[in-house]
NUGUMI-572305 format. One record per residue (C-alpha): z, y, x; residue number from 1. Coordinates in nm, 3 decimals, m for minus. Example, Ala and Ser with C-alpha at 12.3 -4.5 7.8 and 13.67 -1.06 7.14 Angstrom:
<site <0.780 m0.450 1.230> 1>,
<site <0.714 m0.106 1.367> 2>,
END
This chain:
<site <9.380 12.577 13.347> 1>,
<site <9.194 12.794 13.079> 2>,
<site <9.385 12.953 12.797> 3>,
<site <9.232 13.002 12.481> 4>,
<site <9.332 13.247 12.204> 5>,
<site <9.173 13.151 11.880> 6>,
<site <9.015 13.423 11.658> 7>,
<site <9.195 13.313 11.327> 8>,
<site <9.196 13.624 11.105> 9>,
<site <8.877 13.519 10.912> 10>,
<site <8.978 13.164 10.869> 11>,
<site <9.013 13.049 10.502> 12>,
<site <9.217 12.727 10.497> 13>,
<site <9.028 12.430 10.367> 14>,
<site <8.688 12.565 10.346> 15>,
<site <8.382 12.406 10.518> 16>,
<site <8.365 12.673 10.789> 17>,
<site <8.734 12.639 10.881> 18>,
<site <8.708 12.261 10.904> 19>,
<site <8.396 12.296 11.147> 20>,
<site <8.588 12.561 11.335> 21>,
<site <8.902 12.337 11.378> 22>,
<site <8.671 12.071 11.513> 23>,
<site <8.516 12.312 11.760> 24>,
<site <8.867 12.423 11.859> 25>,
<site <8.975 12.065 11.906> 26>,
<site <8.676 12.001 12.162> 27>,
<site <8.797 12.311 12.354> 28>,
<site <9.134 12.189 12.362> 29>,
<site <8.993 11.870 12.529> 30>,
<site <8.821 12.072 12.806> 31>,
<site <9.170 12.200 12.900> 32>,
<site <9.193 12.530 12.706> 33>,
<site <9.508 12.642 12.539> 34>,
<site <9.469 12.815 12.203> 35>,
<site <9.642 13.135 12.046> 36>,
<site <9.545 13.426 11.829> 37>,
<site <9.577 13.724 12.086> 38>,
<site <9.282 13.886 12.194> 39>,
<site <9.186 13.890 12.561> 40>,
<site <8.873 14.007 12.773> 41>,
<site <8.714 13.647 12.777> 42>,
<site <8.548 13.449 12.492> 43>,
<site <8.443 13.075 12.475> 44>,
<site <8.143 13.046 12.239> 45>,
<site <8.124 12.695 12.097> 46>,
<site <7.766 12.558 12.033> 47>,
<site <7.622 12.811 12.261> 48>,
<site <7.514 12.573 12.525> 49>,
<site <7.180 12.437 12.655> 50>,
<site <7.221 12.116 12.429> 51>,
<site <7.211 12.340 12.125> 52>,
<site <6.894 12.502 12.223> 53>,
<site <7.061 12.812 12.337> 54>,
<site <6.929 12.989 12.666> 55>,
<site <7.094 13.260 12.870> 56>,
<site <6.830 13.507 12.754> 57>,
<site <6.920 13.427 12.382> 58>,
<site <7.277 13.521 12.460> 59>,
<site <7.182 13.828 12.659> 60>,
<site <6.976 13.942 12.371> 61>,
<site <7.261 13.932 12.111> 62>,
<site <7.556 14.023 12.339> 63>,
<site <7.583 14.369 12.526> 64>,
<site <7.818 14.502 12.774> 65>,
<site <7.955 14.194 12.921> 66>,
<site <8.073 14.162 13.269> 67>,
<site <7.985 13.787 13.322> 68>,
<site <7.812 13.507 13.131> 69>,
<site <7.864 13.136 13.239> 70>,
<site <7.687 12.854 13.069> 71>,
<site <7.834 12.533 13.231> 72>,
<site <7.614 12.239 13.311> 73>,
<site <7.607 11.975 13.042> 74>,
<site <7.851 12.156 12.828> 75>,
<site <7.805 12.283 12.457> 76>,
<site <7.957 12.638 12.504> 77>,
<site <7.943 12.947 12.684> 78>,
<site <8.198 13.155 12.867> 79>,
<site <8.166 13.552 12.833> 80>,
<site <8.384 13.815 13.001> 81>,
<site <8.413 14.168 12.903> 82>,
<site <8.560 14.479 13.073> 83>,
<site <8.847 14.512 12.800> 84>,
<site <8.979 14.348 12.501> 85>,
<site <8.866 14.592 12.251> 86>,
<site <8.477 14.504 12.336> 87>,
<site <8.554 14.124 12.345> 88>,
<site <8.723 14.161 12.008> 89>,
<site <8.428 14.357 11.871> 90>,
<site <8.172 14.083 11.992> 91>,
<site <8.394 13.807 11.871> 92>,
<site <8.399 13.946 11.504> 93>,
<site <8.016 13.982 11.527> 94>,
<site <7.948 13.626 11.660> 95>,
<site <8.197 13.431 11.455> 96>,
<site <7.990 13.216 11.236> 97>,
<site <7.663 13.346 11.379> 98>,
<site <7.370 13.099 11.321> 99>,
<site <7.138 13.082 11.611> 100>,
<site <6.797 12.950 11.565> 101>,
<site <6.616 12.819 11.874> 102>,
<site <6.270 12.932 11.958> 103>,
<site <6.192 12.583 12.085> 104>,
<site <6.092 12.288 11.891> 105>,
<site <6.432 12.104 11.911> 106>,
<site <6.587 11.876 11.635> 107>,
<site <6.923 12.078 11.689> 108>,
<site <6.720 12.403 11.618> 109>,
<site <7.010 12.590 11.447> 110>,
<site <7.358 12.615 11.593> 111>,
<site <7.664 12.803 11.435> 112>,
<site <7.878 12.983 11.686> 113>,
<site <8.261 12.947 11.683> 114>,
<site <8.436 13.196 11.908> 115>,
<site <8.766 13.158 12.077> 116>,
<site <8.941 13.410 12.306> 117>,
<site <9.017 13.281 12.657> 118>,
<site <9.222 13.427 12.954> 119>,
<site <9.318 13.306 13.308> 120>,
<site <8.998 13.190 13.440> 121>,
<site <9.138 13.181 13.778> 122>,
<site <8.799 13.222 13.941> 123>,
<site <8.640 12.915 13.803> 124>,
<site <8.283 12.914 13.715> 125>,
<site <8.290 12.571 13.545> 126>,
<site <8.509 12.329 13.401> 127>,
<site <8.548 11.969 13.537> 128>,
<site <8.255 11.757 13.491> 129>,
<site <8.355 11.384 13.448> 130>,
<site <8.009 11.239 13.378> 131>,
<site <7.682 11.250 13.554> 132>,
<site <7.337 11.080 13.571> 133>,
<site <7.340 10.800 13.827> 134>,
<site <7.308 10.427 13.889> 135>,
<site <7.541 10.156 13.752> 136>,
<site <7.609 9.864 13.970> 137>,
<site <7.401 9.556 13.858> 138>,
<site <7.181 9.763 13.634> 139>,
<site <6.789 9.729 13.679> 140>,
<site <6.554 9.978 13.508> 141>,
<site <6.198 9.886 13.504> 142>,
<site <5.980 10.188 13.386> 143>,
<site <5.659 10.103 13.191> 144>,
<site <5.740 9.737 13.180> 145>,
<site <5.490 9.711 12.889> 146>,
<site <5.180 9.944 12.844> 147>,
<site <5.101 10.182 12.569> 148>,
<site <4.888 9.943 12.385> 149>,
<site <5.140 9.662 12.415> 150>,
<site <5.417 9.912 12.276> 151>,
<site <5.201 10.002 11.986> 152>,
<site <5.136 9.634 11.890> 153>,
<site <5.514 9.577 11.919> 154>,
<site <5.583 9.880 11.709> 155>,
<site <5.336 9.793 11.425> 156>,
<site <5.490 9.441 11.417> 157>,
<site <5.861 9.551 11.400> 158>,
<site <5.762 9.819 11.135> 159>,
<site <5.599 9.552 10.917> 160>,
<site <5.873 9.307 10.972> 161>,
<site <6.165 9.565 10.895> 162>,
<site <6.346 9.400 10.592> 163>,
<site <6.444 9.749 10.479> 164>,
<site <6.082 9.867 10.439> 165>,
<site <5.997 9.536 10.288> 166>,
<site <6.265 9.593 10.027> 167>,
<site <6.449 9.273 10.085> 168>,
<site <6.816 9.224 9.984> 169>,
<site <6.935 9.383 10.312> 170>,
<site <7.290 9.548 10.283> 171>,
<site <7.374 9.353 10.606> 172>,
<site <7.092 9.504 10.805> 173>,
<site <7.201 9.871 10.752> 174>,
<site <7.501 9.955 10.979> 175>,
<site <7.666 10.315 10.991> 176>,
<site <7.416 10.437 11.268> 177>,
<site <7.111 10.207 11.268> 178>,
<site <6.936 9.919 11.113> 179>,
<site <6.937 9.584 11.247> 180>,
<site <6.780 9.236 11.211> 181>,
<site <6.751 8.925 11.423> 182>,
<site <6.558 8.631 11.539> 183>,
<site <6.674 8.282 11.652> 184>,
<site <7.053 8.328 11.529> 185>,
<site <7.217 8.591 11.318> 186>,
<site <7.429 8.815 11.523> 187>,
<site <7.782 8.843 11.369> 188>,
<site <7.918 9.189 11.410> 189>,
<site <8.258 9.105 11.310> 190>,
<site <8.298 8.854 11.576> 191>,
<site <8.033 8.977 11.838> 192>,
<site <7.861 8.622 11.848> 193>,
<site <7.661 8.373 11.652> 194>,
<site <7.713 8.073 11.454> 195>,
<site <7.569 7.805 11.709> 196>,
<site <7.535 7.543 11.426> 197>,
<site <7.297 7.787 11.220> 198>,
<site <6.986 7.861 11.399> 199>,
<site <6.709 8.024 11.187> 200>,
<site <6.439 7.742 11.113> 201>,
<site <6.133 7.950 11.195> 202>,
<site <6.193 8.012 11.570> 203>,
<site <6.079 8.335 11.737> 204>,
<site <5.760 8.537 11.650> 205>,
<site <5.467 8.471 11.889> 206>,
<site <5.452 8.850 11.985> 207>,
<site <5.821 8.803 12.129> 208>,
<site <5.755 8.485 12.292> 209>,
<site <5.462 8.650 12.481> 210>,
<site <5.712 8.910 12.593> 211>,
<site <5.954 8.662 12.705> 212>,
<site <5.678 8.486 12.917> 213>,
<site <5.601 8.808 13.069> 214>,
<site <5.973 8.844 13.177> 215>,
<site <5.955 8.490 13.333> 216>,
<site <5.655 8.544 13.511> 217>,
<site <5.813 8.837 13.677> 218>,
<site <6.127 8.629 13.755> 219>,
<site <6.345 8.854 13.540> 220>,
<site <6.493 8.559 13.354> 221>,
<site <6.510 8.175 13.417> 222>,
<site <6.581 8.052 13.083> 223>,
<site <6.429 8.147 12.746> 224>,
<site <6.637 8.366 12.533> 225>,
<site <6.716 8.226 12.197> 226>,
<site <6.886 8.509 12.020> 227>,
<site <6.690 8.865 11.973> 228>,
<site <6.829 9.157 11.789> 229>,
<site <6.628 9.439 11.665> 230>,
<site <6.783 9.782 11.649> 231>,
<site <6.594 10.056 11.474> 232>,
<site <6.751 10.427 11.552> 233>,
<site <6.668 10.748 11.361> 234>,
<site <6.737 11.075 11.522> 235>,
<site <7.118 11.117 11.529> 236>,
<site <7.204 10.731 11.547> 237>,
<site <7.378 10.543 11.801> 238>,
<site <7.577 10.237 11.887> 239>,
<site <7.950 10.213 11.984> 240>,
<site <8.039 10.140 12.334> 241>,
<site <8.078 9.760 12.391> 242>,
<site <8.044 9.458 12.631> 243>,
<site <7.825 9.176 12.492> 244>,
<site <8.051 8.879 12.433> 245>,
<site <8.066 8.677 12.763> 246>,
<site <8.193 8.369 12.586> 247>,
<site <7.903 8.344 12.343> 248>,
<site <7.613 8.456 12.564> 249>,
<site <7.472 8.383 12.916> 250>,
<site <7.476 8.646 13.175> 251>,
<site <7.094 8.739 13.107> 252>,
<site <7.094 9.041 12.890> 253>,
<site <6.780 9.249 12.865> 254>,
<site <6.639 9.506 12.617> 255>,
<site <6.322 9.697 12.592> 256>,
<site <6.278 10.036 12.471> 257>,
<site <6.009 10.167 12.226> 258>,
<site <5.920 10.479 12.042> 259>,
<site <6.113 10.767 12.198> 260>,
<site <6.360 10.834 12.480> 261>,
<site <6.738 10.803 12.451> 262>,
<site <7.041 10.831 12.687> 263>,
<site <7.272 10.534 12.728> 264>,
<site <7.645 10.585 12.839> 265>,
<site <7.811 10.346 13.071> 266>,
<site <8.203 10.371 13.110> 267>,
<site <8.454 10.190 13.342> 268>,
<site <8.791 10.317 13.385> 269>,
<site <8.751 10.694 13.433> 270>,
<site <8.383 10.670 13.544> 271>,
<site <8.103 10.780 13.297> 272>,
<site <7.744 10.746 13.398> 273>,
<site <7.455 10.827 13.190> 274>,
<site <7.119 10.642 13.210> 275>,
<site <6.791 10.774 13.038> 276>,
<site <6.600 10.494 12.877> 277>,
<site <6.252 10.593 12.829> 278>,
<site <5.978 10.434 12.612> 279>,
<site <5.829 10.115 12.724> 280>,
<site <6.101 10.059 12.984> 281>,
<site <6.307 9.752 13.022> 282>,
<site <6.677 9.749 13.118> 283>,
<site <6.844 9.435 13.276> 284>,
<site <7.227 9.392 13.277> 285>,
<site <7.353 9.173 13.578> 286>,
<site <7.693 9.134 13.746> 287>,
<site <7.922 9.430 13.712> 288>,
<site <7.693 9.627 13.460> 289>,
<site <7.708 9.317 13.245> 290>,
<site <8.074 9.216 13.237> 291>,
<site <8.273 9.532 13.365> 292>,
<site <8.095 9.824 13.237> 293>,
<site <8.091 9.906 12.854> 294>,
<site <7.739 10.048 12.735> 295>,
<site <7.670 10.244 12.412> 296>,
<site <7.456 10.539 12.283> 297>,
<site <7.627 10.853 12.163> 298>,
<site <7.498 10.956 11.802> 299>,
<site <7.307 11.275 11.848> 300>,
<site <6.962 11.438 11.790> 301>,
<site <6.906 11.608 12.121> 302>,
<site <6.979 11.463 12.466> 303>,
<site <7.003 11.673 12.804> 304>,
<site <6.818 11.475 13.056> 305>,
<site <6.717 11.538 13.424> 306>,
<site <6.424 11.782 13.459> 307>,
<site <6.385 11.747 13.832> 308>,
<site <6.562 11.582 14.132> 309>,
<site <6.787 11.890 14.189> 310>,
<site <7.030 11.811 13.893> 311>,
<site <6.874 12.053 13.652> 312>,
<site <6.865 11.942 13.283> 313>,
<site <6.642 11.999 12.993> 314>,
<site <6.703 11.922 12.633> 315>,
<site <6.483 11.642 12.471> 316>,
<site <6.455 11.544 12.113> 317>,
<site <6.528 11.190 12.007> 318>,
<site <6.269 11.054 11.743> 319>,
<site <6.236 10.722 11.583> 320>,
<site <6.327 10.437 11.833> 321>,
<site <6.331 10.059 11.837> 322>,
<site <6.501 9.839 12.086> 323>,
<site <6.456 9.471 12.137> 324>,
<site <6.746 9.287 12.286> 325>,
<site <6.726 8.951 12.444> 326>,
<site <7.022 8.705 12.476> 327>,
<site <7.073 8.323 12.523> 328>,
<site <7.343 8.159 12.340> 329>,
<site <7.569 7.954 12.592> 330>,
<site <7.492 7.592 12.574> 331>,
<site <7.869 7.503 12.569> 332>,
<site <7.950 7.779 12.303> 333>,
<site <8.112 7.604 11.985> 334>,
<site <8.202 7.921 11.814> 335>,
<site <8.549 8.024 11.671> 336>,
<site <8.734 7.783 11.461> 337>,
<site <8.674 7.938 11.115> 338>,
<site <8.877 7.832 10.797> 339>,
<site <8.954 8.049 10.501> 340>,
<site <9.065 8.312 10.741> 341>,
<site <8.832 8.577 10.850> 342>,
<site <8.951 8.639 11.210> 343>,
<site <9.136 8.328 11.324> 344>,
<site <8.978 8.196 11.640> 345>,
<site <9.222 8.019 11.901> 346>,
<site <9.299 8.291 12.137> 347>,
<site <9.393 8.177 12.516> 348>,
<site <9.582 8.388 12.761> 349>,
<site <9.319 8.609 12.943> 350>,
<site <9.223 8.506 13.292> 351>,
<site <9.076 8.825 13.409> 352>,
<site <9.015 9.192 13.294> 353>,
<site <8.686 9.102 13.098> 354>,
<site <8.884 8.833 12.897> 355>,
<site <9.157 9.059 12.822> 356>,
<site <8.918 9.334 12.699> 357>,
<site <8.748 9.080 12.471> 358>,
<site <9.075 8.944 12.340> 359>,
<site <9.186 9.295 12.247> 360>,
<site <8.847 9.394 12.106> 361>,
<site <8.859 9.077 11.870> 362>,
<site <9.225 9.071 11.779> 363>,
<site <9.302 9.443 11.776> 364>,
<site <9.017 9.688 11.734> 365>,
<site <8.798 9.459 11.508> 366>,
<site <9.101 9.368 11.302> 367>,
<site <9.205 9.727 11.237> 368>,
<site <8.857 9.800 11.154> 369>,
<site <8.865 9.537 10.883> 370>,
<site <9.209 9.633 10.738> 371>,
<site <9.187 10.002 10.781> 372>,
<site <9.206 10.100 10.414> 373>,
<site <9.487 9.831 10.337> 374>,
<site <9.674 9.942 10.649> 375>,
<site <9.643 10.309 10.576> 376>,
<site <9.795 10.238 10.211> 377>,
<site <10.109 10.069 10.359> 378>,
<site <10.146 10.300 10.653> 379>,
<site <10.175 10.646 10.535> 380>,
<site <10.561 10.713 10.571> 381>,
<site <10.636 10.852 10.925> 382>,
<site <10.923 10.710 11.129> 383>,
<site <11.214 10.962 11.119> 384>,
<site <11.290 10.929 11.492> 385>,
<site <10.923 11.006 11.579> 386>,
<site <10.938 11.304 11.338> 387>,
<site <11.260 11.424 11.522> 388>,
<site <11.074 11.402 11.861> 389>,
<site <10.781 11.608 11.720> 390>,
<site <11.011 11.861 11.554> 391>,
<site <11.189 11.909 11.896> 392>,
<site <10.872 12.041 12.064> 393>,
<site <10.793 12.418 12.115> 394>,
<site <10.563 12.596 11.878> 395>,
<site <10.185 12.586 11.983> 396>,
<site <10.240 12.297 12.194> 397>,
<site <9.920 12.074 12.231> 398>,
<site <10.041 11.718 12.133> 399>,
<site <9.830 11.406 12.179> 400>,
<site <9.883 11.108 11.949> 401>,
<site <9.739 10.809 12.141> 402>,
<site <9.666 10.540 11.897> 403>,
<site <9.717 10.760 11.600> 404>,
<site <9.599 10.498 11.340> 405>,
<site <9.552 10.666 11.001> 406>,
<site <9.702 10.984 11.130> 407>,
<site <10.055 10.976 10.951> 408>,
<site <10.212 11.201 11.255> 409>,
<site <9.921 11.435 11.273> 410>,
<site <10.032 11.643 10.981> 411>,
<site <10.408 11.659 11.060> 412>,
<site <10.400 12.022 11.201> 413>,
<site <10.152 12.292 11.119> 414>,
<site <10.269 12.522 11.426> 415>,
<site <10.161 12.263 11.683> 416>,
<site <9.822 12.161 11.788> 417>,
<site <9.807 11.786 11.698> 418>,
<site <9.531 11.588 11.827> 419>,
<site <9.475 11.215 11.765> 420>,
<site <9.282 10.919 11.913> 421>,
<site <9.242 10.551 11.840> 422>,
<site <9.015 10.269 11.929> 423>,
<site <8.945 10.179 11.567> 424>,
<site <8.637 10.381 11.449> 425>,
<site <8.741 10.305 11.070> 426>,
<site <9.086 10.443 11.119> 427>,
<site <8.947 10.750 11.284> 428>,
<site <8.718 10.802 11.000> 429>,
<site <9.017 10.787 10.756> 430>,
<site <9.176 11.067 10.987> 431>,
<site <8.860 11.276 10.964> 432>,
<site <8.881 11.246 10.579> 433>,
<site <9.221 11.391 10.588> 434>,
<site <9.115 11.688 10.798> 435>,
<site <9.278 11.590 11.131> 436>,
<site <9.127 11.649 11.471> 437>,
<site <9.065 11.317 11.601> 438>,
<site <8.831 11.119 11.832> 439>,
<site <8.756 10.738 11.935> 440>,
<site <8.856 10.622 12.267> 441>,
<site <9.065 10.353 12.450> 442>,
<site <9.393 10.450 12.560> 443>,
<site <9.326 10.298 12.896> 444>,
<site <9.061 10.559 12.970> 445>,
<site <9.165 10.891 12.772> 446>,
<site <8.858 11.138 12.788> 447>,
<site <9.103 11.419 12.847> 448>,
<site <9.156 11.659 13.147> 449>,
<site <9.471 11.569 13.368> 450>,
<site <9.782 11.787 13.287> 451>,
<site <9.629 11.940 12.984> 452>,
<site <9.865 11.861 12.704> 453>,
<site <10.235 11.953 12.663> 454>,
<site <10.355 11.608 12.495> 455>,
<site <10.231 11.276 12.400> 456>,
<site <10.329 11.015 12.138> 457>,
<site <10.205 10.656 12.152> 458>,
<site <10.361 10.468 11.868> 459>,
<site <10.320 10.094 11.814> 460>,
<site <10.021 10.074 12.051> 461>,
<site <10.118 9.951 12.404> 462>,
<site <10.223 9.608 12.269> 463>,
<site <9.850 9.551 12.180> 464>,
<site <9.744 9.533 12.533> 465>,
<site <9.738 9.175 12.668> 466>,
<site <9.840 9.191 13.043> 467>,
<site <10.111 9.379 13.218> 468>,
<site <9.839 9.554 13.431> 469>,
<site <9.677 9.695 13.125> 470>,
<site <10.015 9.811 12.975> 471>,
<site <10.097 9.971 13.287> 472>,
<site <9.763 10.150 13.270> 473>,
<site <9.824 10.276 12.940> 474>,
<site <10.158 10.433 13.065> 475>,
<site <9.972 10.583 13.368> 476>,
<site <9.721 10.740 13.138> 477>,
<site <9.981 10.901 12.911> 478>,
<site <10.154 11.056 13.222> 479>,
<site <9.818 11.176 13.369> 480>,
<site <9.714 11.381 13.080> 481>,
<site <10.070 11.537 13.026> 482>,
<site <10.179 11.856 13.197> 483>,
<site <10.456 11.838 13.450> 484>,
<site <10.775 11.882 13.253> 485>,
<site <10.616 11.747 12.937> 486>,
<site <10.761 11.456 12.730> 487>,
<site <10.610 11.128 12.612> 488>,
<site <10.747 10.910 12.330> 489>,
<site <10.658 10.546 12.351> 490>,
<site <10.749 10.275 12.106> 491>,
<site <10.677 9.899 12.101> 492>,
<site <10.770 9.583 11.908> 493>,
<site <11.092 9.424 12.022> 494>,
<site <11.133 9.063 12.071> 495>,
<site <11.498 9.113 11.957> 496>,
<site <11.469 9.157 11.573> 497>,
<site <11.818 9.139 11.552> 498>,
<site <12.022 9.396 11.765> 499>,
<site <12.407 9.445 11.787> 500>,
<site <12.443 9.196 11.481> 501>,
<site <12.193 9.396 11.270> 502>,
<site <11.872 9.254 11.161> 503>,
<site <11.573 9.469 11.140> 504>,
<site <11.383 9.530 10.824> 505>,
<site <11.111 9.299 10.942> 506>,
<site <11.353 8.998 10.907> 507>,
<site <11.487 9.103 10.584> 508>,
<site <11.168 9.164 10.391> 509>,
<site <11.026 8.876 10.198> 510>,
<site <10.650 8.892 10.133> 511>,
<site <10.447 8.711 9.870> 512>,
<site <10.286 8.390 9.973> 513>,
<site <9.928 8.440 9.956> 514>,
<site <9.845 8.083 9.970> 515>,
<site <9.631 8.087 10.288> 516>,
<site <9.706 7.843 10.561> 517>,
<site <9.588 7.863 10.918> 518>,
<site <9.445 7.554 11.092> 519>,
<site <9.595 7.662 11.429> 520>,
<site <9.916 7.516 11.552> 521>,
<site <10.235 7.668 11.510> 522>,
<site <10.451 7.840 11.803> 523>,
<site <10.652 7.533 11.856> 524>,
<site <10.341 7.303 11.873> 525>,
<site <10.109 7.530 12.089> 526>,
<site <10.051 7.478 12.451> 527>,
<site <10.160 7.766 12.673> 528>,
<site <9.793 7.874 12.758> 529>,
<site <9.702 7.921 12.391> 530>,
<site <9.834 8.225 12.222> 531>,
<site <10.026 8.102 11.912> 532>,
<site <10.029 8.236 11.551> 533>,
<site <10.352 8.387 11.449> 534>,
<site <10.524 8.305 11.125> 535>,
<site <10.565 8.639 10.948> 536>,
<site <10.942 8.752 10.892> 537>,
<site <11.082 8.520 11.145> 538>,
<site <11.231 8.576 11.484> 539>,
<site <10.985 8.569 11.776> 540>,
<site <10.989 8.277 11.990> 541>,
<site <10.777 8.390 12.271> 542>,
<site <10.624 8.725 12.363> 543>,
<site <10.242 8.680 12.334> 544>,
<site <10.152 8.599 11.968> 545>,
<site <9.901 8.661 11.724> 546>,
<site <10.060 8.825 11.402> 547>,
<site <9.889 8.757 11.076> 548>,
<site <9.793 9.045 10.831> 549>,
<site <9.726 8.922 10.487> 550>,
<site <9.485 9.114 10.271> 551>,
<site <9.308 9.067 9.934> 552>,
<site <8.950 9.184 9.933> 553>,
<site <8.732 9.303 9.642> 554>,
<site <8.362 9.264 9.594> 555>,
<site <8.354 9.637 9.555> 556>,
<site <8.625 9.785 9.763> 557>,
<site <8.554 10.144 9.689> 558>,
<site <8.640 10.431 9.914> 559>,
<site <8.873 10.410 10.206> 560>,
<site <9.240 10.460 10.153> 561>,
<site <9.224 10.270 9.818> 562>,
<site <9.571 10.225 9.660> 563>,
<site <9.730 9.872 9.692> 564>,
<site <9.778 9.873 9.312> 565>,
<site <9.417 9.915 9.260> 566>,
<site <9.336 9.575 9.405> 567>,
<site <9.295 9.301 9.158> 568>,
<site <9.547 9.004 9.175> 569>,
<site <9.252 8.740 9.137> 570>,
<site <9.098 8.825 9.456> 571>,
<site <9.042 8.585 9.739> 572>,
<site <9.308 8.644 10.036> 573>,
<site <9.194 8.699 10.379> 574>,
<site <9.398 8.660 10.711> 575>,
<site <9.356 8.861 11.000> 576>,
<site <9.528 8.797 11.335> 577>,
<site <9.650 9.101 11.552> 578>,
<site <9.741 9.040 11.926> 579>,
<site <10.107 9.149 12.017> 580>,
<site <10.299 9.150 12.333> 581>,
<site <10.666 9.171 12.191> 582>,
<site <10.894 9.339 12.463> 583>,
<site <11.221 9.216 12.577> 584>,
<site <11.525 9.430 12.624> 585>,
<site <11.470 9.654 12.918> 586>,
<site <11.103 9.557 12.984> 587>,
<site <10.961 9.874 12.850> 588>,
<site <11.202 10.083 13.078> 589>,
<site <11.109 9.869 13.383> 590>,
<site <10.745 9.929 13.309> 591>,
<site <10.789 10.303 13.300> 592>,
<site <11.003 10.310 13.633> 593>,
<site <10.738 10.111 13.806> 594>,
<site <10.448 10.381 13.731> 595>,
<site <10.646 10.659 13.894> 596>,
<site <10.595 11.040 13.835> 597>,
<site <10.848 11.018 13.526> 598>,
<site <11.207 11.024 13.448> 599>,
<site <11.349 10.835 13.155> 600>,
<site <11.526 11.100 12.936> 601>,
<site <11.624 10.852 12.662> 602>,
<site <11.582 10.496 12.583> 603>,
<site <11.685 10.330 12.232> 604>,
<site <11.633 10.068 11.982> 605>,
<site <11.501 10.155 11.648> 606>,
<site <11.447 9.912 11.360> 607>,
<site <11.289 9.627 11.561> 608>,
<site <11.131 9.858 11.830> 609>,
<site <11.213 9.950 12.173> 610>,
<site <11.154 10.323 12.230> 611>,
<site <11.155 10.555 12.533> 612>,
<site <11.113 10.928 12.598> 613>,
<site <10.972 11.011 12.934> 614>,
<site <10.966 11.333 13.103> 615>,
<site <10.688 11.384 13.361> 616>,
<site <10.811 11.515 13.707> 617>,
<site <10.607 11.672 13.980> 618>,
END
């Protein structure tokens, strides 16, 4: 364990430097450092790694009288040790906010240093590395699948076809981190599928059918793809981790890279493997890589890629890049059953891990992305008992809020280090706008070092996991990242909305009837294998349900966090369905007992929620 002591004397609350410094501090915390404001003989310098264009000789030129200089592989910081605290303090004052300009032709040519004090290195020369370049099961990469002349022909075609450059009405073609367009069928990002009843009338361009024929000739595919997605990435663009919808598309999934290289990240459980995609290469997803590993591209301008066969890395600029992704819509895919609602597809009980992940992606992550602003406006007040738990913790504790939503607990105390994470990208963006330290991740695979936080809270999250195995894994992850002796607060929705003759506010409240009706069956009419839609403000009849969220939408919704009273009354209502597993009395306690490594410090009922405080042992 590293202990980091933050040099805070020059911080000005609220200014731009302070905000960026706080983000750098959060990254250091995730690496296992513990921050304070006392000077020691050791410094961590954020943004002083090889990925920022910084080399050892650069630091040696601007830092003198150091005893050791460590630049951990694949990290964006350096660790410098001095003979005494006075020298370290002097260097920290000189380097805090120093702008380093690389002497190499890198996109990330300028890097601002943020300096933190560190002690107790315990002889470690590097922090734990959890990712590496390697092979993903079932993944095949064919270098130089097309020639340079074929690449040029495709690039000229795609640049001419780009709807943005052709000044079409193309708002739907511009995503947050890239431009997109499609052939065959329109890919619907809200549902990760296509509408099989609405193929494009003109078929596929001949330049792409020639490419498909080449794939068939080399026996890379058996059936012709009928949905093609073009992605255009500028330097710094990326795509979130995902698994292509197995219900909508066949197993065959291929993509060709054009222009410049990039690094694709593959994740499964706690494993993280990086793969370099070079220009003119083809990547084919089969088996495990297709269904069990997420793939995505982290937004950045410079990648660290292998420079030889001995594990050494070198920085490489990203440039303008295109990808061509080939899919085939399943012959038996009928699409979700859409009515007036936005996300209201019939959801069945998941039969395996892939289906469980897909159910949660559609009926949890995607829904919260859609309702993020409205959800935030109605969920700002912290729950008193959660606040009491946070207030009971020691000053300067590191507290991780897993499933932080819009961040209503992250600002409860200023004398503890609160860090939040959530799977909803839009909720995390709202947290960032509030100035909180947050990151996007799945609670089942927290990118946090084991035994590195003093306490965790996980409020109204675990009931969104659709199998008991995944709910158990969520508890195990909370325990893994918490130090021995640390406490964890977990709350979930209770099936018992009336407890000890007192009804929860959930049953008491009467909401406006927005007039939208679902075409799905009610709970009493629904077969067991189909997850029913729950009627709001009524007792739960079974544990696995889809809970509606009614929201009025505007043509111009404005900025995130728009107040509810700013929404016009004549808007068209939309309904979203969130998956919940509501817990019976004692179920949460049993779940926590089964995982071991913890004792139940307290278990209680609070306004329609079962809550538990765990203390990690060992």
